[in-house]
Short mmCIF file of the C-alpha atoms (twelve columns), coordinates in Angstrom:
data_MODEL
# 
_entry.id   MODEL 
# 
loop_
_atom_site.group_PDB 
_atom_site.id 
_atom_site.type_symbol 
_atom_site.label_atom_id 
_atom_site.label_alt_id 
_atom_site.label_comp_id 
_atom_site.label_asym_id 
_atom_site.label_seq_id 
_atom_site.Cartn_x 
_atom_site.Cartn_y 
_atom_site.Cartn_z 
_atom_site.pdbx_PDB_model_num 
ATOM 1   C CA . MET A 1   104.480 138.700 96.510  1 
ATOM 2   C CA . ALA A 2   101.579 140.842 95.397  1 
ATOM 3   C CA . LEU A 3   98.244  139.169 94.782  1 
ATOM 4   C CA . PRO A 4   95.095  140.769 93.381  1 
ATOM 5   C CA . THR A 5   92.196  141.621 95.629  1 
ATOM 6   C CA . SER A 6   89.690  140.567 93.007  1 
ATOM 7   C CA . GLY A 7   89.852  138.255 90.057  1 
ATOM 8   C CA . ARG A 8   86.181  137.817 89.256  1 
ATOM 9   C CA . ARG A 9   85.014  138.968 85.856  1 
ATOM 10  C CA . ARG A 10  81.600  139.621 87.167  1 
ATOM 11  C CA . ALA A 11  81.725  142.277 89.621  1 
ATOM 12  C CA . PRO A 12  122.745 132.580 92.201  1 
ATOM 13  C CA . ALA A 13  122.538 131.664 95.944  1 
ATOM 14  C CA . ALA A 14  125.076 129.653 97.977  1 
ATOM 15  C CA . ARG A 15  124.353 125.939 97.639  1 
ATOM 16  C CA . PRO A 16  124.139 123.668 100.688 1 
ATOM 17  C CA . ALA A 17  125.594 120.256 101.058 1 
ATOM 18  C CA . VAL A 18  123.422 118.058 98.864  1 
ATOM 19  C CA . VAL A 19  122.932 114.311 98.841  1 
ATOM 20  C CA . LEU A 20  121.313 112.700 95.796  1 
ATOM 21  C CA . LEU A 21  119.604 109.442 96.695  1 
ATOM 22  C CA . GLY A 22  117.906 107.460 93.972  1 
ATOM 23  C CA . THR A 23  117.081 110.301 91.593  1 
ATOM 24  C CA . ALA A 24  118.597 112.796 89.216  1 
ATOM 25  C CA . LEU A 25  117.725 116.441 89.598  1 
ATOM 26  C CA . LEU A 26  114.849 117.330 87.321  1 
ATOM 27  C CA . GLY A 27  115.854 120.132 84.983  1 
ATOM 28  C CA . ALA A 28  112.354 121.271 84.150  1 
ATOM 29  C CA . ALA A 29  111.028 120.936 87.682  1 
ATOM 30  C CA . ALA A 30  111.646 124.580 88.536  1 
ATOM 31  C CA . LEU A 31  108.243 125.337 87.043  1 
ATOM 32  C CA . ALA A 32  106.567 122.444 88.776  1 
ATOM 33  C CA . GLY A 33  104.320 122.618 91.799  1 
ATOM 34  C CA . CYS A 34  104.691 122.583 95.539  1 
ATOM 35  C CA . ALA A 35  104.657 118.868 96.099  1 
ATOM 36  C CA . ASP A 36  107.198 116.086 95.838  1 
ATOM 37  C CA . PRO A 37  108.115 115.537 92.166  1 
ATOM 38  C CA . GLY A 38  107.894 111.966 91.001  1 
ATOM 39  C CA . ALA A 39  106.340 110.913 94.285  1 
ATOM 40  C CA . SER A 40  104.293 107.738 94.325  1 
ATOM 41  C CA . ALA A 41  101.245 107.037 96.402  1 
ATOM 42  C CA . ALA A 42  103.130 104.606 98.605  1 
ATOM 43  C CA . GLY A 43  101.728 104.710 102.069 1 
ATOM 44  C CA . ASN A 44  98.267  104.506 100.534 1 
ATOM 45  C CA . PRO A 45  96.215  102.934 103.310 1 
ATOM 46  C CA . SER A 46  94.879  99.426  102.968 1 
ATOM 47  C CA . GLY A 47  91.275  98.596  102.369 1 
ATOM 48  C CA . GLY A 48  90.653  98.465  106.107 1 
ATOM 49  C CA . ALA A 49  91.711  102.092 106.506 1 
ATOM 50  C CA . GLN A 50  88.960  103.190 104.138 1 
ATOM 51  C CA . ALA A 51  86.286  102.794 106.833 1 
ATOM 52  C CA . THR A 52  88.324  103.843 109.853 1 
ATOM 53  C CA . ALA A 53  88.466  107.427 111.081 1 
ATOM 54  C CA . ALA A 54  91.969  108.829 111.436 1 
ATOM 55  C CA . ARG A 55  93.031  110.687 114.588 1 
ATOM 56  C CA . ASN A 56  91.705  113.937 113.115 1 
ATOM 57  C CA . GLY A 57  88.281  112.326 112.707 1 
ATOM 58  C CA . VAL A 58  88.460  112.119 108.917 1 
ATOM 59  C CA . VAL A 59  87.489  108.879 107.212 1 
ATOM 60  C CA . TYR A 60  89.759  108.855 104.175 1 
ATOM 61  C CA . ASN A 61  88.148  107.054 101.256 1 
ATOM 62  C CA . THR A 62  91.050  105.725 99.178  1 
ATOM 63  C CA . SER A 63  88.991  103.329 97.065  1 
ATOM 64  C CA . PRO A 64  88.326  103.858 93.333  1 
ATOM 65  C CA . ASP A 65  84.635  104.426 94.153  1 
ATOM 66  C CA . GLN A 66  84.814  108.040 95.279  1 
ATOM 67  C CA . GLN A 67  81.176  109.151 95.118  1 
ATOM 68  C CA . ARG A 68  82.444  112.680 94.654  1 
ATOM 69  C CA . ILE A 69  80.554  115.763 95.749  1 
ATOM 70  C CA . ARG A 70  79.054  117.245 92.591  1 
ATOM 71  C CA . ALA A 71  77.815  120.653 91.453  1 
ATOM 72  C CA . ASP A 72  75.117  121.798 89.031  1 
ATOM 73  C CA . LYS A 73  75.917  123.328 85.666  1 
ATOM 74  C CA . ASP A 74  75.680  127.096 85.358  1 
ATOM 75  C CA . PRO A 75  74.593  127.694 81.733  1 
ATOM 76  C CA . ALA A 76  75.696  131.327 81.745  1 
ATOM 77  C CA . LEU A 77  79.109  130.384 83.070  1 
ATOM 78  C CA . ALA A 78  79.402  127.474 80.638  1 
ATOM 79  C CA . ALA A 79  78.881  129.948 77.809  1 
ATOM 80  C CA . GLU A 80  81.987  131.842 78.948  1 
ATOM 81  C CA . VAL A 81  84.321  128.865 78.400  1 
ATOM 82  C CA . PRO A 82  86.690  129.731 75.520  1 
ATOM 83  C CA . GLU A 83  85.440  128.017 72.351  1 
ATOM 84  C CA . LEU A 84  88.653  126.143 71.609  1 
ATOM 85  C CA . ILE A 85  88.642  124.641 75.096  1 
ATOM 86  C CA . GLY A 86  85.018  123.659 75.379  1 
ATOM 87  C CA . LYS A 87  84.438  122.347 71.860  1 
ATOM 88  C CA . ASP A 88  85.066  118.685 72.807  1 
ATOM 89  C CA . GLY A 89  82.838  118.902 75.867  1 
ATOM 90  C CA . LYS A 90  85.715  118.073 78.197  1 
ATOM 91  C CA . LEU A 91  87.918  119.858 80.713  1 
ATOM 92  C CA . THR A 92  91.273  118.140 80.357  1 
ATOM 93  C CA . VAL A 93  92.995  118.379 83.721  1 
ATOM 94  C CA . ALA A 94  96.553  117.340 84.585  1 
ATOM 95  C CA . THR A 95  97.491  115.990 87.994  1 
ATOM 96  C CA . THR A 96  100.546 114.187 89.323  1 
ATOM 97  C CA . ALA A 97  98.880  111.643 91.605  1 
ATOM 98  C CA . GLY A 98  101.838 111.830 93.957  1 
ATOM 99  C CA . SER A 99  100.769 113.300 97.287  1 
ATOM 100 C CA . ILE A 100 98.123  111.972 99.689  1 
ATOM 101 C CA . PRO A 101 95.482  113.351 100.269 1 
ATOM 102 C CA . LEU A 102 95.846  115.923 97.470  1 
ATOM 103 C CA . SER A 103 96.315  113.793 94.370  1 
ATOM 104 C CA . PHE A 104 97.201  110.107 94.475  1 
ATOM 105 C CA . HIS A 105 96.236  106.672 93.180  1 
ATOM 106 C CA . ALA A 106 93.401  104.752 94.771  1 
ATOM 107 C CA . THR A 107 93.785  101.265 96.190  1 
ATOM 108 C CA . ASP A 108 93.508  99.823  92.685  1 
ATOM 109 C CA . ASP A 109 96.831  101.562 91.914  1 
ATOM 110 C CA . LYS A 110 95.427  103.174 88.777  1 
ATOM 111 C CA . THR A 111 92.523  105.515 89.567  1 
ATOM 112 C CA . PRO A 112 93.642  109.081 90.377  1 
ATOM 113 C CA . ILE A 113 91.761  110.509 93.361  1 
ATOM 114 C CA . GLY A 114 92.156  113.176 96.037  1 
ATOM 115 C CA . SER A 115 91.064  116.672 96.986  1 
ATOM 116 C CA . GLU A 116 92.598  118.267 93.884  1 
ATOM 117 C CA . LEU A 117 90.457  116.126 91.600  1 
ATOM 118 C CA . ASP A 118 87.356  116.651 93.701  1 
ATOM 119 C CA . ILE A 119 87.766  120.406 93.256  1 
ATOM 120 C CA . ALA A 120 88.444  119.964 89.535  1 
ATOM 121 C CA . GLN A 121 85.219  117.940 89.333  1 
ATOM 122 C CA . LEU A 122 83.222  120.782 90.872  1 
ATOM 123 C CA . VAL A 123 84.683  123.214 88.320  1 
ATOM 124 C CA . ALA A 124 83.961  120.889 85.394  1 
ATOM 125 C CA . ASP A 125 80.394  120.427 86.630  1 
ATOM 126 C CA . LYS A 126 79.807  124.175 86.847  1 
ATOM 127 C CA . LEU A 127 81.152  124.646 83.332  1 
ATOM 128 C CA . GLY A 128 79.029  121.822 81.951  1 
ATOM 129 C CA . LEU A 129 82.090  119.818 80.918  1 
ATOM 130 C CA . GLU A 130 83.180  116.238 81.424  1 
ATOM 131 C CA . LEU A 131 86.245  115.939 83.659  1 
ATOM 132 C CA . ASP A 132 89.097  114.302 81.752  1 
ATOM 133 C CA . VAL A 133 91.946  113.543 84.191  1 
ATOM 134 C CA . GLN A 134 95.448  113.002 82.828  1 
ATOM 135 C CA . VAL A 135 98.202  111.841 85.182  1 
ATOM 136 C CA . THR A 136 101.580 113.359 84.400  1 
ATOM 137 C CA . SER A 137 104.928 113.981 86.056  1 
ATOM 138 C CA . TRP A 138 105.939 117.221 87.752  1 
ATOM 139 C CA . GLU A 139 108.526 118.029 85.122  1 
ATOM 140 C CA . ASN A 140 106.082 117.536 82.224  1 
ATOM 141 C CA . TRP A 141 103.014 119.551 83.157  1 
ATOM 142 C CA . PRO A 142 104.461 122.982 82.217  1 
ATOM 143 C CA . LEU A 143 105.409 121.970 78.676  1 
ATOM 144 C CA . LYS A 144 102.250 119.977 78.092  1 
ATOM 145 C CA . THR A 145 100.079 122.838 79.314  1 
ATOM 146 C CA . GLN A 146 101.902 125.199 76.970  1 
ATOM 147 C CA . SER A 147 101.422 122.767 74.072  1 
ATOM 148 C CA . GLY A 148 97.686  122.488 74.746  1 
ATOM 149 C CA . ASP A 149 97.678  118.860 75.865  1 
ATOM 150 C CA . PHE A 150 96.338  120.014 79.244  1 
ATOM 151 C CA . GLU A 151 93.768  122.762 79.685  1 
ATOM 152 C CA . ALA A 152 94.219  123.123 83.430  1 
ATOM 153 C CA . VAL A 153 96.466  121.724 86.143  1 
ATOM 154 C CA . PHE A 154 95.014  120.806 89.543  1 
ATOM 155 C CA . SER A 155 97.978  119.424 91.463  1 
ATOM 156 C CA . ASN A 156 98.950  121.660 94.390  1 
ATOM 157 C CA . VAL A 157 100.649 124.167 92.111  1 
ATOM 158 C CA . GLY A 158 101.680 127.319 93.942  1 
ATOM 159 C CA . VAL A 159 101.773 130.716 92.259  1 
ATOM 160 C CA . ASN A 160 105.253 132.193 91.910  1 
ATOM 161 C CA . LYS A 161 107.118 134.793 89.879  1 
ATOM 162 C CA . ASP A 162 108.433 132.289 87.342  1 
ATOM 163 C CA . ARG A 163 105.099 130.647 86.640  1 
ATOM 164 C CA . VAL A 164 103.112 133.848 86.094  1 
ATOM 165 C CA . LYS A 165 105.291 134.552 83.068  1 
ATOM 166 C CA . LEU A 166 103.796 131.505 81.345  1 
ATOM 167 C CA . PHE A 167 100.521 130.708 83.102  1 
ATOM 168 C CA . ASP A 168 97.376  132.243 84.569  1 
ATOM 169 C CA . PHE A 169 95.922  131.027 87.854  1 
ATOM 170 C CA . ALA A 170 92.639  130.622 89.703  1 
ATOM 171 C CA . SER A 171 93.318  130.267 93.426  1 
ATOM 172 C CA . TYR A 172 91.510  127.654 95.501  1 
ATOM 173 C CA . ARG A 173 93.578  126.841 98.611  1 
ATOM 174 C CA . ALA A 174 96.051  128.374 101.024 1 
ATOM 175 C CA . ALA A 175 99.600  127.155 100.373 1 
ATOM 176 C CA . TYR A 176 101.669 125.847 103.266 1 
ATOM 177 C CA . MET A 177 104.571 123.480 103.686 1 
ATOM 178 C CA . GLY A 178 104.955 121.218 106.686 1 
ATOM 179 C CA . PHE A 179 108.062 119.884 108.385 1 
ATOM 180 C CA . GLU A 180 107.646 116.360 109.692 1 
ATOM 181 C CA . ALA A 181 109.853 114.257 111.927 1 
ATOM 182 C CA . ARG A 182 109.751 111.074 113.976 1 
ATOM 183 C CA . LYS A 183 107.442 111.081 116.978 1 
ATOM 184 C CA . SER A 184 110.403 111.074 119.364 1 
ATOM 185 C CA . ALA A 185 111.913 114.266 117.876 1 
ATOM 186 C CA . THR A 186 111.864 117.570 119.762 1 
ATOM 187 C CA . TYR A 187 112.250 119.918 116.794 1 
ATOM 188 C CA . ASP A 188 110.198 123.097 116.531 1 
ATOM 189 C CA . ILE A 189 110.880 124.485 113.064 1 
ATOM 190 C CA . LYS A 190 110.108 128.159 112.634 1 
ATOM 191 C CA . GLY A 191 113.061 129.493 110.663 1 
ATOM 192 C CA . ALA A 192 116.576 129.015 109.365 1 
ATOM 193 C CA . ASP A 193 118.267 128.633 112.758 1 
ATOM 194 C CA . ASP A 194 116.112 125.605 113.532 1 
ATOM 195 C CA . ILE A 195 117.427 123.511 110.609 1 
ATOM 196 C CA . SER A 196 121.162 124.139 111.107 1 
ATOM 197 C CA . GLY A 197 123.145 120.927 110.646 1 
ATOM 198 C CA . LEU A 198 120.088 118.739 110.030 1 
ATOM 199 C CA . LYS A 199 119.473 116.301 107.179 1 
ATOM 200 C CA . ILE A 200 116.272 117.232 105.346 1 
ATOM 201 C CA . SER A 201 114.560 115.430 102.483 1 
ATOM 202 C CA . VAL A 202 112.994 117.693 99.863  1 
ATOM 203 C CA . GLY A 203 111.685 117.526 96.304  1 
ATOM 204 C CA . SER A 204 113.942 118.954 93.616  1 
ATOM 205 C CA . GLY A 205 112.790 122.139 91.921  1 
ATOM 206 C CA . THR A 206 109.915 122.723 94.344  1 
ATOM 207 C CA . ASN A 207 108.909 125.751 96.378  1 
ATOM 208 C CA . GLN A 208 109.987 123.942 99.526  1 
ATOM 209 C CA . GLU A 209 113.476 123.475 98.093  1 
ATOM 210 C CA . LYS A 210 113.630 127.217 97.405  1 
ATOM 211 C CA . ILE A 211 112.806 127.879 101.046 1 
ATOM 212 C CA . LEU A 212 115.550 125.562 102.299 1 
ATOM 213 C CA . LEU A 213 118.118 127.064 99.921  1 
ATOM 214 C CA . ALA A 214 117.270 130.532 101.195 1 
ATOM 215 C CA . TRP A 215 117.454 129.408 104.815 1 
ATOM 216 C CA . ASN A 216 120.829 127.762 104.178 1 
ATOM 217 C CA . LYS A 217 122.086 131.019 102.731 1 
ATOM 218 C CA . GLU A 218 121.020 132.748 105.953 1 
ATOM 219 C CA . LEU A 219 122.827 130.145 108.037 1 
ATOM 220 C CA . GLU A 220 126.038 130.435 106.044 1 
ATOM 221 C CA . ALA A 221 125.935 134.222 106.387 1 
ATOM 222 C CA . LYS A 222 125.793 133.712 110.171 1 
ATOM 223 C CA . GLY A 223 128.646 131.217 110.121 1 
ATOM 224 C CA . LYS A 224 126.331 128.348 111.047 1 
ATOM 225 C CA . ALA A 225 126.208 124.894 109.491 1 
ATOM 226 C CA . PRO A 226 123.661 124.626 106.684 1 
ATOM 227 C CA . ALA A 227 121.192 121.789 106.424 1 
ATOM 228 C CA . THR A 228 122.065 118.876 104.157 1 
ATOM 229 C CA . LEU A 229 119.376 118.430 101.536 1 
ATOM 230 C CA . GLN A 230 118.554 114.885 100.495 1 
ATOM 231 C CA . TYR A 231 116.627 113.883 97.387  1 
ATOM 232 C CA . TYR A 232 114.716 110.625 96.958  1 
ATOM 233 C CA . SER A 233 113.050 109.143 93.903  1 
ATOM 234 C CA . SER A 234 109.663 108.474 95.513  1 
ATOM 235 C CA . ASP A 235 107.452 109.393 98.430  1 
ATOM 236 C CA . ALA A 236 107.861 105.851 99.751  1 
ATOM 237 C CA . ASP A 237 111.656 106.176 99.837  1 
ATOM 238 C CA . THR A 238 111.395 109.615 101.435 1 
ATOM 239 C CA . ILE A 239 109.166 108.471 104.281 1 
ATOM 240 C CA . LEU A 240 111.166 105.290 104.823 1 
ATOM 241 C CA . ALA A 241 114.328 107.380 105.190 1 
ATOM 242 C CA . LEU A 242 112.585 109.632 107.706 1 
ATOM 243 C CA . SER A 243 111.029 106.862 109.774 1 
ATOM 244 C CA . SER A 244 114.303 104.891 109.859 1 
ATOM 245 C CA . GLY A 245 116.364 107.891 110.969 1 
ATOM 246 C CA . ARG A 246 118.385 108.389 107.806 1 
ATOM 247 C CA . THR A 247 116.971 111.896 107.625 1 
ATOM 248 C CA . ASP A 248 115.992 114.227 110.443 1 
ATOM 249 C CA . LEU A 249 113.177 116.065 108.698 1 
ATOM 250 C CA . ASN A 250 111.026 115.991 105.596 1 
ATOM 251 C CA . ILE A 251 109.427 119.110 104.127 1 
ATOM 252 C CA . ALA A 252 106.329 118.497 102.021 1 
ATOM 253 C CA . PRO A 253 102.892 119.987 101.321 1 
ATOM 254 C CA . TYR A 254 101.303 120.645 104.700 1 
ATOM 255 C CA . PRO A 255 98.173  118.564 103.974 1 
ATOM 256 C CA . SER A 256 100.354 115.522 103.297 1 
ATOM 257 C CA . THR A 257 102.292 115.919 106.537 1 
ATOM 258 C CA . VAL A 258 99.046  116.310 108.477 1 
ATOM 259 C CA . TYR A 259 97.654  113.198 106.778 1 
ATOM 260 C CA . ARG A 260 100.657 111.136 107.849 1 
ATOM 261 C CA . GLU A 261 100.547 112.525 111.385 1 
ATOM 262 C CA . ASN A 262 96.950  111.370 111.655 1 
ATOM 263 C CA . THR A 263 97.282  107.968 109.965 1 
ATOM 264 C CA . ARG A 264 100.698 106.773 111.208 1 
ATOM 265 C CA . ASP A 265 102.062 106.166 114.692 1 
ATOM 266 C CA . ASP A 266 105.670 107.163 114.029 1 
ATOM 267 C CA . LEU A 267 105.559 110.673 112.492 1 
ATOM 268 C CA . LYS A 268 104.407 114.128 113.543 1 
ATOM 269 C CA . VAL A 269 104.327 117.695 112.193 1 
ATOM 270 C CA . VAL A 270 107.009 119.893 113.753 1 
ATOM 271 C CA . GLY A 271 106.727 123.081 111.713 1 
ATOM 272 C CA . LYS A 272 104.708 125.008 109.142 1 
ATOM 273 C CA . VAL A 273 105.749 127.688 106.655 1 
ATOM 274 C CA . ASN A 274 103.991 129.514 103.841 1 
ATOM 275 C CA . ALA A 275 104.940 128.006 100.484 1 
ATOM 276 C CA . GLY A 276 105.824 131.466 99.194  1 
ATOM 277 C CA . TRP A 277 108.196 132.326 102.050 1 
ATOM 278 C CA . PRO A 278 109.296 135.039 102.766 1 
ATOM 279 C CA . SER A 279 106.125 136.271 101.104 1 
ATOM 280 C CA . GLU A 280 102.712 134.650 100.696 1 
ATOM 281 C CA . THR A 281 101.368 132.451 97.926  1 
ATOM 282 C CA . LEU A 282 98.313  130.368 97.098  1 
ATOM 283 C CA . VAL A 283 97.541  127.034 95.480  1 
ATOM 284 C CA . ALA A 284 95.780  127.586 92.166  1 
ATOM 285 C CA . ALA A 285 94.374  125.957 89.053  1 
ATOM 286 C CA . THR A 286 96.956  126.609 86.355  1 
ATOM 287 C CA . THR A 287 96.113  127.461 82.746  1 
ATOM 288 C CA . LEU A 288 97.972  128.752 79.714  1 
ATOM 289 C CA . ARG A 289 98.580  132.467 79.956  1 
ATOM 290 C CA . GLY A 290 96.097  134.586 78.076  1 
ATOM 291 C CA . ASN A 291 93.730  131.847 76.892  1 
ATOM 292 C CA . GLY A 292 90.821  133.184 78.947  1 
ATOM 293 C CA . LEU A 293 90.163  130.037 80.994  1 
ATOM 294 C CA . ALA A 294 91.500  131.092 84.412  1 
ATOM 295 C CA . PRO A 295 88.876  133.825 84.993  1 
ATOM 296 C CA . VAL A 296 86.096  131.361 84.163  1 
ATOM 297 C CA . ILE A 297 87.545  128.797 86.580  1 
ATOM 298 C CA . SER A 298 87.696  131.488 89.264  1 
ATOM 299 C CA . GLU A 299 84.022  132.247 88.719  1 
ATOM 300 C CA . ALA A 300 83.163  128.552 88.921  1 
ATOM 301 C CA . LEU A 301 85.169  128.216 92.124  1 
ATOM 302 C CA . ASN A 302 83.408  131.201 93.653  1 
ATOM 303 C CA . GLU A 303 80.050  129.615 92.901  1 
ATOM 304 C CA . VAL A 304 80.981  126.347 94.632  1 
ATOM 305 C CA . ILE A 305 82.482  128.300 97.532  1 
ATOM 306 C CA . LYS A 306 79.166  130.099 97.871  1 
ATOM 307 C CA . ASP A 307 77.000  126.971 97.621  1 
ATOM 308 C CA . GLY A 308 79.127  125.077 100.164 1 
ATOM 309 C CA . SER A 309 80.248  122.171 97.990  1 
ATOM 310 C CA . TYR A 310 83.841  123.454 98.001  1 
ATOM 311 C CA . GLY A 311 83.895  123.477 101.792 1 
ATOM 312 C CA . ARG A 312 82.501  119.950 101.937 1 
ATOM 313 C CA . VAL A 313 85.296  118.728 99.669  1 
ATOM 314 C CA . LEU A 314 87.953  120.229 101.924 1 
ATOM 315 C CA . GLU A 315 86.311  118.775 105.031 1 
ATOM 316 C CA . ARG A 316 86.137  115.390 103.324 1 
ATOM 317 C CA . TRP A 317 89.936  115.342 103.001 1 
ATOM 318 C CA . GLY A 318 90.777  117.081 106.292 1 
ATOM 319 C CA . LEU A 319 91.801  120.327 104.589 1 
ATOM 320 C CA . ALA A 320 89.406  122.862 106.118 1 
ATOM 321 C CA . GLU A 321 92.420  124.678 107.572 1 
ATOM 322 C CA . GLU A 322 93.416  125.753 104.038 1 
ATOM 323 C CA . GLU A 323 89.999  126.989 102.922 1 
ATOM 324 C CA . LEU A 324 89.812  130.305 101.042 1 
ATOM 325 C CA . PRO A 325 86.861  132.721 101.246 1 
ATOM 326 C CA . GLU A 326 87.160  133.620 97.560  1 
ATOM 327 C CA . SER A 327 88.963  132.534 94.396  1 
ATOM 328 C CA . LYS A 328 91.137  135.128 92.662  1 
ATOM 329 C CA . THR A 329 92.393  135.226 89.101  1 
ATOM 330 C CA . ILE A 330 96.151  135.780 89.242  1 
ATOM 331 C CA . THR A 331 98.060  136.800 86.120  1 
ATOM 332 C CA . ALA A 332 101.365 138.452 85.267  1 
ATOM 333 C CA . GLU A 333 99.463  141.712 84.886  1 
ATOM 334 C CA . ASN A 334 98.185  141.810 88.477  1 
ATOM 335 C CA . TYR A 335 100.784 139.689 90.287  1 
ATOM 336 C CA . TYR A 336 103.170 142.574 90.865  1 
ATOM 337 C CA . ALA A 337 100.571 145.300 91.429  1 
ATOM 338 C CA . PRO A 338 101.969 147.438 94.309  1 
ATOM 339 C CA . ALA A 339 98.544  148.317 95.644  1 
ATOM 340 C CA . GLN A 340 97.766  144.671 96.268  1 
ATOM 341 C CA . ALA A 341 100.876 143.879 98.307  1 
ATOM 342 C CA . THR A 342 98.864  142.926 101.373 1 
ATOM 343 C CA . ALA A 343 96.258  140.843 99.572  1 
ATOM 344 C CA . ALA A 344 97.702  137.411 100.274 1 
ATOM 345 C CA . PRO A 345 97.361  137.267 104.070 1 
ATOM 346 C CA . SER A 346 93.663  138.157 103.861 1 
ATOM 347 C CA . GLN A 347 93.104  135.058 101.740 1 
ATOM 348 C CA . ALA A 348 94.725  132.624 104.140 1 
ATOM 349 C CA . GLY A 349 91.367  131.522 105.553 1 
ATOM 350 C CA . LYS A 350 91.781  129.514 108.731 1 
ATOM 351 C CA . ALA A 351 95.438  128.789 108.174 1 
ATOM 352 C CA . SER A 352 97.893  130.163 110.684 1 
# 
């Protein structure tokens, strides 16, 4: 995948064996993000976990009282917000609230919190807008963004060739998927050969599913047994299946797998792959193509990167490994630019 070096305005494959467990395949999910569609926030730690540091040293605040890191309004930048978007004084942001610590429900089971919303808050602050968070499902955000119900999506959405046809993006995090397994497992997942014959849970229509389908195609071409993909209706069901041994692996957003490794005693991360495999991709704020909002969000993100508030948000949620040095505006016009073919790796920050 080609990504731009600068986005600032100022300066039919073979199918594997598939097991459907508790959910129908989501027809519209092909445009959805990198995370588990329809996932709940099950596994949300209890009140006691709110004040206890996890093994990675992070104290995860899962209460409704977030005391978010805030940013100051930039009047010049606020003036660049497209008139139709800023006229109500709000930035209406969609999120799925389905993947800890990215976007999930707090311990009151109703307040959406997480790193995605903290970053959205910084952007809204810079633009002088009130943050209006709308929780939606993975299959609904594309249509509702196109209809104008949502002005931006902050929910671990990865840039890909299908989405750039309909949306513009402002990057804000490296995009990786993690493989997780039970603590007793000896897997070391680096490529297709390592998943041969295994049972793997995955979200339908996600980037991680695309990776597994491609790896299964490789295995079948070599005469090896493909992995069996299993689909569950919620994050709780997925993790229960993994911890009980009904599946061998789960592939999910890397931050979520790291969170579970550091807050549970029975799971560990056994592999990591770029969400855009075999190329590179990034997580980005998603806006309607051509409406002029993505470049303004990129500028806002670059300001909070520069002032350090962005970095503090990532550290707060244990995501410093996915920090980017700069936000880029990614559109259909620059996505395929040949001269930028090597841009993505340079943006990967501290991620390996």
